[in-house]
C-alpha positions as a Markdown table, in Angstrom:
| # | Residue | x | y | z |
|---|---|---|---|---|
| 1 | Unk | 76.6 | 134.8 | 111.3 |
| 2 | Unk | 75.5 | 136.2 | 108.0 |
| 3 | Unk | 74.9 | 139.7 | 106.8 |
| 4 | Unk | 73.1 | 141.5 | 104.0 |
| 5 | Unk | 76.4 | 142.5 | 102.5 |
| 6 | Unk | 77.1 | 138.9 | 101.5 |
| 7 | Unk | 79.6 | 138.0 | 104.2 |
| 8 | Unk | 79.1 | 134.6 | 105.6 |
| 9 | Unk | 80.8 | 131.7 | 107.3 |
| 10 | Unk | 82.0 | 129.1 | 104.8 |
| 11 | Unk | 79.0 | 127.2 | 103.3 |
| 12 | Unk | 79.4 | 124.0 | 101.3 |
| 13 | Unk | 76.6 | 122.6 | 99.1 |
| 14 | Unk | 76.7 | 119.1 | 97.8 |
| 15 | Unk | 74.3 | 118.3 | 95.0 |
| 16 | Unk | 73.6 | 114.7 | 94.2 |
| 17 | Unk | 73.4 | 113.2 | 90.7 |
| 18 | Unk | 72.6 | 109.8 | 89.2 |
| 19 | Unk | 72.5 | 108.1 | 85.8 |
| 20 | Unk | 69.6 | 109.3 | 83.8 |
| 21 | Unk | 69.1 | 112.6 | 85.6 |
| 22 | Unk | 67.5 | 115.4 | 83.6 |
| 23 | Unk | 70.1 | 118.2 | 83.2 |
| 24 | Unk | 67.6 | 120.9 | 84.1 |
| 25 | Unk | 67.0 | 119.4 | 87.6 |
| 26 | Unk | 70.7 | 119.5 | 88.2 |
| 27 | Unk | 71.3 | 122.8 | 86.6 |
| 28 | Unk | 68.7 | 124.7 | 88.7 |
| 29 | Unk | 70.5 | 124.6 | 92.0 |
| 30 | Unk | 73.9 | 124.8 | 90.3 |
| 31 | Unk | 72.8 | 128.0 | 88.6 |
| 32 | Unk | 71.5 | 129.7 | 91.7 |
| 33 | Unk | 74.3 | 128.6 | 94.1 |
| 34 | Unk | 76.9 | 129.1 | 91.4 |
| 35 | Unk | 75.6 | 132.7 | 91.0 |
| 36 | Unk | 76.2 | 133.2 | 94.7 |
| 37 | Unk | 79.8 | 132.1 | 94.3 |
| 38 | Unk | 80.2 | 134.6 | 91.4 |
| 39 | Unk | 78.3 | 137.5 | 92.8 |
| 40 | Unk | 79.4 | 137.1 | 96.5 |
| 41 | Unk | 83.0 | 135.8 | 96.3 |
| 42 | Unk | 83.5 | 136.8 | 99.9 |
| 43 | Unk | 80.6 | 134.7 | 101.1 |
| 44 | Unk | 82.6 | 131.5 | 101.4 |
| 45 | Unk | 80.2 | 129.4 | 99.4 |
| 46 | Unk | 81.3 | 126.3 | 97.5 |
| 47 | Unk | 79.4 | 123.8 | 95.3 |
| 48 | Unk | 80.2 | 120.2 | 94.5 |
| 49 | Unk | 78.3 | 117.7 | 92.4 |
| 50 | Unk | 78.5 | 114.1 | 93.6 |
| 51 | Unk | 77.4 | 110.6 | 92.7 |
| 52 | Unk | 77.4 | 107.4 | 94.7 |
| 53 | Unk | 80.5 | 106.1 | 93.0 |
| 54 | Unk | 82.1 | 109.4 | 91.7 |
| 55 | Unk | 82.1 | 107.9 | 88.2 |
| 56 | Unk | 80.8 | 109.5 | 85.0 |
| 57 | Unk | 77.1 | 109.9 | 84.9 |
| 58 | Unk | 75.1 | 109.8 | 81.7 |
| 59 | Unk | 72.1 | 112.2 | 81.6 |
| 60 | Unk | 68.7 | 111.5 | 80.0 |
| 61 | Unk | 69.4 | 114.4 | 77.7 |
| 62 | Unk | 72.5 | 113.0 | 76.1 |
| 63 | Unk | 75.7 | 114.5 | 77.7 |
| 64 | Unk | 77.7 | 112.5 | 80.2 |
| 65 | Unk | 78.8 | 114.3 | 83.4 |
| 66 | Unk | 82.4 | 113.8 | 84.5 |
| 67 | Unk | 84.7 | 115.2 | 87.2 |
| 68 | Unk | 82.2 | 114.4 | 90.0 |
| 69 | Unk | 82.9 | 114.1 | 93.7 |
| 70 | Unk | 82.2 | 111.0 | 95.6 |
| 71 | Unk | 79.8 | 110.5 | 98.5 |
| 72 | Unk | 82.6 | 111.5 | 101.0 |
| 73 | Unk | 81.9 | 115.2 | 100.0 |
| 74 | Unk | 78.8 | 115.0 | 102.2 |
| 75 | Unk | 80.9 | 114.5 | 105.3 |
| 76 | Unk | 81.6 | 118.2 | 105.5 |
| 77 | Unk | 78.7 | 119.6 | 103.5 |
| 78 | Unk | 76.4 | 122.2 | 105.1 |
| 79 | Unk | 73.7 | 121.5 | 102.6 |
| 80 | Unk | 72.9 | 118.2 | 100.8 |
| 81 | Unk | 70.6 | 118.6 | 97.8 |
| 82 | Unk | 68.7 | 115.8 | 95.9 |
| 83 | Unk | 67.6 | 117.7 | 92.9 |
| 84 | Unk | 65.6 | 114.7 | 91.5 |
| 85 | Unk | 65.5 | 110.9 | 91.7 |
| 86 | Unk | 65.1 | 108.1 | 89.1 |
| 87 | Unk | 61.7 | 107.9 | 87.6 |
| 88 | Unk | 61.2 | 104.3 | 88.9 |
| 89 | Unk | 61.7 | 105.7 | 92.4 |
| 90 | Unk | 64.1 | 103.1 | 93.8 |
| 91 | Unk | 64.9 | 102.6 | 97.4 |
| 92 | Unk | 67.9 | 104.8 | 98.1 |
| 93 | Unk | 69.7 | 102.0 | 100.1 |
| 94 | Unk | 71.1 | 101.8 | 103.6 |
| 95 | Unk | 74.4 | 103.5 | 102.8 |
| 96 | Unk | 72.9 | 106.7 | 101.3 |
| 97 | Unk | 70.2 | 106.9 | 104.1 |
| 98 | Unk | 72.8 | 106.5 | 106.8 |
| 99 | Unk | 75.0 | 109.1 | 105.2 |
| 100 | Unk | 72.2 | 111.6 | 105.0 |
| 101 | Unk | 71.0 | 111.0 | 108.6 |
| 102 | Unk | 74.6 | 111.3 | 109.8 |
| 103 | Unk | 75.0 | 114.7 | 108.0 |
| 104 | Unk | 71.7 | 115.9 | 109.4 |
| 105 | Unk | 72.7 | 114.9 | 112.9 |
| 106 | Unk | 75.8 | 117.0 | 112.7 |
| 107 | Unk | 73.8 | 120.0 | 111.5 |
| 108 | Unk | 73.6 | 119.8 | 107.7 |
| 109 | Unk | 70.5 | 121.0 | 105.9 |
| 110 | Unk | 68.9 | 118.4 | 103.7 |
| 111 | Unk | 66.8 | 119.4 | 100.6 |
| 112 | Unk | 64.8 | 117.2 | 98.2 |
| 113 | Unk | 63.6 | 118.9 | 95.0 |
| 114 | Unk | 61.0 | 117.4 | 92.9 |
| 115 | Unk | 61.3 | 113.6 | 93.1 |
| 116 | Unk | 64.3 | 114.2 | 95.3 |
| 117 | Unk | 61.8 | 114.3 | 98.1 |
| 118 | Unk | 61.6 | 110.5 | 97.9 |
| 119 | Unk | 65.2 | 109.7 | 99.2 |
| 120 | Unk | 64.8 | 112.4 | 101.8 |
| 121 | Unk | 61.5 | 110.9 | 103.1 |
| 122 | Unk | 63.2 | 107.5 | 103.1 |
| 123 | Unk | 65.6 | 108.7 | 105.8 |
| 124 | Unk | 62.6 | 109.3 | 108.2 |
| 125 | Unk | 63.6 | 112.9 | 108.6 |
| 126 | Unk | 60.1 | 114.0 | 107.4 |
| 127 | Unk | 58.0 | 111.7 | 109.6 |
| 128 | Unk | 55.3 | 113.7 | 111.3 |
| 129 | Unk | 56.2 | 116.8 | 109.2 |
| 130 | Unk | 54.8 | 118.5 | 106.1 |
| 131 | Unk | 56.4 | 117.8 | 102.7 |
| 132 | Unk | 55.8 | 118.2 | 99.0 |
| 133 | Unk | 56.9 | 116.7 | 95.8 |
| 134 | Unk | 56.0 | 116.8 | 92.1 |
| 135 | Unk | 52.2 | 116.6 | 91.9 |
| 136 | Unk | 52.3 | 113.7 | 89.5 |
| 137 | Unk | 54.1 | 111.5 | 92.1 |
| 138 | Unk | 52.0 | 112.6 | 95.1 |
| 139 | Unk | 49.9 | 109.4 | 95.1 |
| 140 | Unk | 53.0 | 107.2 | 95.2 |
| 141 | Unk | 54.6 | 109.4 | 97.8 |
| 142 | Unk | 51.6 | 109.2 | 100.1 |
| 143 | Unk | 51.5 | 105.5 | 99.8 |
| 144 | Unk | 55.2 | 104.9 | 100.5 |
| 145 | Unk | 55.5 | 107.5 | 103.3 |
| 146 | Unk | 52.2 | 107.5 | 105.3 |
| 147 | Unk | 53.9 | 109.1 | 108.3 |
| 148 | Unk | 54.7 | 112.2 | 106.3 |
| 149 | Unk | 52.0 | 115.0 | 106.0 |
| 150 | Unk | 52.0 | 115.5 | 102.2 |
| 151 | Unk | 50.9 | 118.8 | 100.8 |
| 152 | Unk | 50.9 | 118.1 | 97.1 |
| 153 | Unk | 50.0 | 121.6 | 96.1 |
| 154 | Unk | 52.8 | 123.5 | 97.8 |
| 155 | Unk | 55.8 | 124.9 | 95.9 |
| 156 | Unk | 58.2 | 124.2 | 98.7 |
| 157 | Unk | 58.1 | 123.5 | 102.4 |
| 158 | Unk | 61.1 | 124.4 | 104.7 |
| 159 | Unk | 61.5 | 123.2 | 108.3 |
| 160 | Unk | 64.8 | 124.9 | 108.7 |
| 161 | Unk | 66.7 | 121.6 | 108.7 |
| 162 | Unk | 64.9 | 119.8 | 105.9 |
| 163 | Unk | 63.3 | 121.2 | 102.8 |
| 164 | Unk | 61.2 | 119.7 | 100.0 |
| 165 | Unk | 60.0 | 121.3 | 96.8 |
| 166 | Unk | 57.7 | 120.5 | 93.9 |
| 167 | Unk | 58.6 | 119.7 | 90.4 |
| 168 | Unk | 61.0 | 121.3 | 87.9 |
| 169 | Unk | 61.0 | 125.1 | 88.0 |
| 170 | Unk | 60.0 | 125.3 | 91.7 |
| 171 | Unk | 63.5 | 124.1 | 92.4 |
| 172 | Unk | 64.6 | 127.6 | 91.4 |
| 173 | Unk | 62.2 | 129.0 | 94.0 |
| 174 | Unk | 63.5 | 126.7 | 96.6 |
| 175 | Unk | 67.1 | 127.4 | 95.8 |
| 176 | Unk | 66.5 | 131.2 | 96.0 |
| 177 | Unk | 64.7 | 130.6 | 99.3 |
| 178 | Unk | 67.8 | 128.8 | 100.7 |
| 179 | Unk | 70.0 | 131.8 | 99.5 |
| 180 | Unk | 67.6 | 134.2 | 101.2 |
| 181 | Unk | 67.7 | 132.2 | 104.5 |
| 182 | Unk | 71.5 | 132.3 | 104.5 |
| 183 | Unk | 72.4 | 135.7 | 103.0 |
| 184 | Unk | 69.2 | 137.7 | 103.3 |
| 185 | Unk | 66.5 | 139.0 | 100.9 |
| 186 | Unk | 68.8 | 141.6 | 99.2 |
| 187 | Unk | 71.2 | 138.9 | 98.1 |
| 188 | Unk | 68.3 | 136.7 | 96.9 |
| 189 | Unk | 66.9 | 139.6 | 94.9 |
| 190 | Unk | 70.3 | 140.3 | 93.3 |
| 191 | Unk | 70.7 | 136.7 | 92.3 |
| 192 | Unk | 67.2 | 136.6 | 90.9 |
| 193 | Unk | 67.8 | 139.7 | 88.9 |
| 194 | Unk | 71.0 | 138.2 | 87.3 |
| 195 | Unk | 69.1 | 135.0 | 86.5 |
| 196 | Unk | 66.0 | 137.0 | 85.3 |
| 197 | Unk | 63.6 | 135.0 | 87.5 |
| 198 | Unk | 61.0 | 136.1 | 90.0 |
| 199 | Unk | 62.8 | 137.0 | 93.3 |
| 200 | Unk | 60.2 | 135.4 | 95.6 |
| 201 | Unk | 57.3 | 133.0 | 95.4 |
| 202 | Unk | 55.8 | 131.7 | 98.6 |
| 203 | Unk | 56.4 | 128.1 | 99.4 |
| 204 | Unk | 52.7 | 127.5 | 100.0 |
| 205 | Unk | 51.7 | 129.0 | 96.7 |
| 206 | Unk | 50.0 | 126.5 | 94.3 |
| 207 | Unk | 52.3 | 124.4 | 92.2 |
| 208 | Unk | 50.4 | 125.2 | 89.0 |
| 209 | Unk | 47.7 | 127.9 | 88.2 |
| 210 | Unk | 45.0 | 128.1 | 85.6 |
| 211 | Unk | 46.4 | 131.2 | 84.0 |
| 212 | Unk | 49.9 | 132.9 | 83.8 |
| 213 | Unk | 50.6 | 135.7 | 86.2 |
| 214 | Unk | 49.6 | 138.9 | 84.5 |
| 215 | Unk | 52.3 | 141.5 | 83.6 |
| 216 | Unk | 52.3 | 144.4 | 86.0 |
| 217 | Unk | 50.5 | 147.5 | 84.7 |
| 218 | Unk | 49.2 | 145.5 | 81.6 |
| 219 | Unk | 45.7 | 145.0 | 83.0 |
| 220 | Unk | 43.6 | 146.4 | 85.8 |
| 221 | Unk | 44.6 | 143.4 | 87.9 |
| 222 | Unk | 48.3 | 143.9 | 87.2 |
| 223 | Unk | 47.9 | 147.6 | 88.0 |
| 224 | Unk | 46.3 | 146.8 | 91.3 |
| 225 | Unk | 49.1 | 144.4 | 92.2 |
| 226 | Unk | 51.6 | 147.1 | 91.5 |
| 227 | Unk | 49.6 | 149.6 | 93.5 |
| 228 | Unk | 49.2 | 147.3 | 96.4 |
| 229 | Unk | 52.9 | 146.7 | 96.6 |
| 230 | Unk | 53.4 | 150.4 | 97.0 |
| 231 | Unk | 50.7 | 150.8 | 99.6 |
| 232 | Unk | 51.4 | 147.9 | 102.0 |
| 233 | Unk | 50.8 | 150.2 | 104.9 |
| 234 | Unk | 47.2 | 151.0 | 103.8 |
| 235 | Unk | 44.1 | 148.9 | 104.3 |
| 236 | Unk | 44.2 | 146.2 | 101.6 |
| 237 | Unk | 41.1 | 144.2 | 102.1 |
| 238 | Unk | 39.5 | 142.5 | 99.1 |
| 239 | Unk | 36.9 | 145.3 | 98.8 |
| 240 | Unk | 39.6 | 147.9 | 98.5 |
| 241 | Unk | 41.6 | 145.9 | 96.0 |
| 242 | Unk | 38.6 | 145.1 | 93.9 |
| 243 | Unk | 37.5 | 148.7 | 93.8 |
| 244 | Unk | 40.9 | 149.8 | 92.6 |
| 245 | Unk | 40.6 | 147.2 | 89.8 |
| 246 | Unk | 37.0 | 148.2 | 89.1 |
| 247 | Unk | 35.8 | 144.7 | 89.7 |
| 248 | Unk | 33.3 | 143.1 | 92.1 |
| 249 | Unk | 35.0 | 141.5 | 95.1 |
| 250 | Unk | 33.9 | 138.1 | 94.0 |
| 251 | Unk | 35.2 | 138.5 | 90.5 |
| 252 | Unk | 38.4 | 140.0 | 91.7 |
| 253 | Unk | 39.1 | 137.2 | 94.2 |
| 254 | Unk | 38.5 | 134.6 | 91.5 |
| 255 | Unk | 40.8 | 136.2 | 89.0 |
| 256 | Unk | 43.4 | 137.0 | 91.6 |
| 257 | Unk | 43.6 | 133.4 | 92.7 |
| 258 | Unk | 43.8 | 132.3 | 89.0 |
| 259 | Unk | 46.7 | 134.7 | 88.4 |
| 260 | Unk | 48.7 | 134.2 | 91.6 |
| 261 | Unk | 47.6 | 130.9 | 93.1 |
| 262 | Unk | 46.8 | 132.7 | 96.4 |
| 263 | Unk | 43.8 | 134.5 | 97.8 |
| 264 | Unk | 44.1 | 138.3 | 98.1 |
| 265 | Unk | 44.4 | 138.1 | 101.9 |
| 266 | Unk | 47.1 | 135.5 | 101.8 |
| 267 | Unk | 49.0 | 137.4 | 99.1 |
| 268 | Unk | 48.9 | 140.7 | 101.0 |
| 269 | Unk | 50.1 | 139.0 | 104.2 |
| 270 | Unk | 53.0 | 137.3 | 102.4 |
| 271 | Unk | 54.0 | 140.6 | 100.8 |
| 272 | Unk | 53.9 | 142.5 | 104.1 |
| 273 | Unk | 56.0 | 139.8 | 105.8 |
| 274 | Unk | 58.5 | 139.9 | 102.9 |
| 275 | Unk | 58.8 | 143.6 | 103.1 |
| 276 | Unk | 59.1 | 143.4 | 106.9 |
| 277 | Unk | 62.1 | 141.0 | 106.5 |
| 278 | Unk | 63.7 | 143.5 | 104.1 |
| 279 | Unk | 63.2 | 146.4 | 106.7 |
| 280 | Unk | 64.6 | 144.2 | 109.5 |
| 281 | Unk | 67.7 | 143.6 | 107.5 |
| 282 | Unk | 68.2 | 147.0 | 106.0 |
| 283 | Unk | 67.2 | 149.4 | 108.8 |
| 284 | Unk | 67.5 | 149.7 | 112.6 |
| 285 | Unk | 63.9 | 150.7 | 112.9 |
| 286 | Unk | 62.1 | 149.5 | 116.1 |
| 287 | Unk | 59.8 | 146.5 | 115.5 |
| 288 | Unk | 56.8 | 148.8 | 116.1 |
| 289 | Unk | 57.8 | 151.0 | 113.2 |
| 290 | Unk | 58.4 | 148.1 | 110.9 |
| 291 | Unk | 55.0 | 146.7 | 111.8 |
| 292 | Unk | 53.3 | 150.0 | 111.0 |
| 293 | Unk | 55.2 | 150.5 | 107.8 |
| 294 | Unk | 54.1 | 147.1 | 106.6 |
| 295 | Unk | 50.4 | 147.5 | 107.4 |
| 296 | Unk | 50.1 | 145.5 | 110.6 |
| 297 | Unk | 47.6 | 146.7 | 113.2 |
| 298 | Unk | 50.1 | 146.4 | 116.0 |
| 299 | Unk | 53.5 | 145.1 | 116.9 |
| 300 | Unk | 51.9 | 142.1 | 118.6 |
| 301 | Unk | 49.9 | 141.1 | 115.5 |
| 302 | Unk | 53.1 | 141.5 | 113.5 |
| 303 | Unk | 55.2 | 139.3 | 115.8 |
| 304 | Unk | 52.4 | 136.6 | 115.8 |
| 305 | Unk | 52.3 | 136.5 | 112.0 |
| 306 | Unk | 56.1 | 136.6 | 111.7 |
| 307 | Unk | 56.6 | 133.8 | 114.1 |
| 308 | Unk | 53.9 | 131.7 | 112.4 |
| 309 | Unk | 55.5 | 132.1 | 109.0 |
| 310 | Unk | 59.2 | 132.0 | 109.8 |
| 311 | Unk | 59.4 | 130.2 | 113.2 |
| 312 | Unk | 61.4 | 133.0 | 114.7 |
| 313 | Unk | 60.8 | 136.4 | 116.2 |
| 314 | Unk | 61.5 | 139.6 | 114.3 |
| 315 | Unk | 64.3 | 140.5 | 116.7 |
| 316 | Unk | 65.9 | 137.1 | 116.4 |
| 317 | Unk | 65.6 | 137.3 | 112.6 |
| 318 | Unk | 67.3 | 140.7 | 112.5 |
| 319 | Unk | 70.2 | 139.4 | 114.7 |
| 320 | Unk | 71.1 | 136.9 | 112.0 |
| 321 | Unk | 71.7 | 139.7 | 109.4 |
| 322 | Unk | 72.7 | 142.8 | 111.3 |
| 323 | Unk | 74.1 | 144.1 | 114.6 |
| 324 | Unk | 71.3 | 146.6 | 114.9 |
| 325 | Unk | 69.1 | 146.4 | 117.9 |
| 326 | Unk | 65.4 | 146.9 | 118.2 |
């Protein structure tokens, strides 16, 4: 059981490293999970970095990493993270595969960030499921793992037990997503504020976009985004949004997708669902009231969209974070 106050059952994360790893790939999950340890000392989180032989590991950036755990740390880990993988994409080997499969079988979550999706896919845990990786390695991934449904444009894809993410900075998004899943959206927002990063980007958002996201209130598009976030309970179809930005619907849709990587409709739905999660965690409002406050036409429509996105009902989601009843 976890709560929005930060209390949680003990949660142990084990992050894998290897000779030649880029320090940023390792630092991203360490930074996010380490901030959980610092900000929520009562949450029971711990973080270990491990290598296959527990020996010193030289990085591609120069420093050598010491004081590492060995593979036995995965025996009790609740989360095993592969933040990257060697550029020549070697086979992970039977020992590592068996260790990951065994951990998954006892209930551990497995995450492969960037090229780390390769060793995760090698375990077979992604067969018949959607996955992503760095866009530059998508062709190799599709060839080596034809049984995996590759979505090369996604930022991250989470099945609850197994998660994969795209390259480099998207590992921050995936790590914050894992914090959100365990401790709630308020905790994820707190961690994001301390790290000065965006608190939430959807996993199915494009890996890269043609233009940077515009600053809120700096342009008509930024002003409209800010306005829409404050009016999620209103009608926010593309015509309404375009009119607020003084643009034609076609021009608005094109510029919005360039700036956010999503269509206006998908962005609005994602923001409504995100706000709904916050209300489910922070209030005891009935589901019907939450649905109305977030702009859904009915509680039924809300539940359908919520289940489609999070694979759980609003009531079940609330029960993970509070003792309030619908």
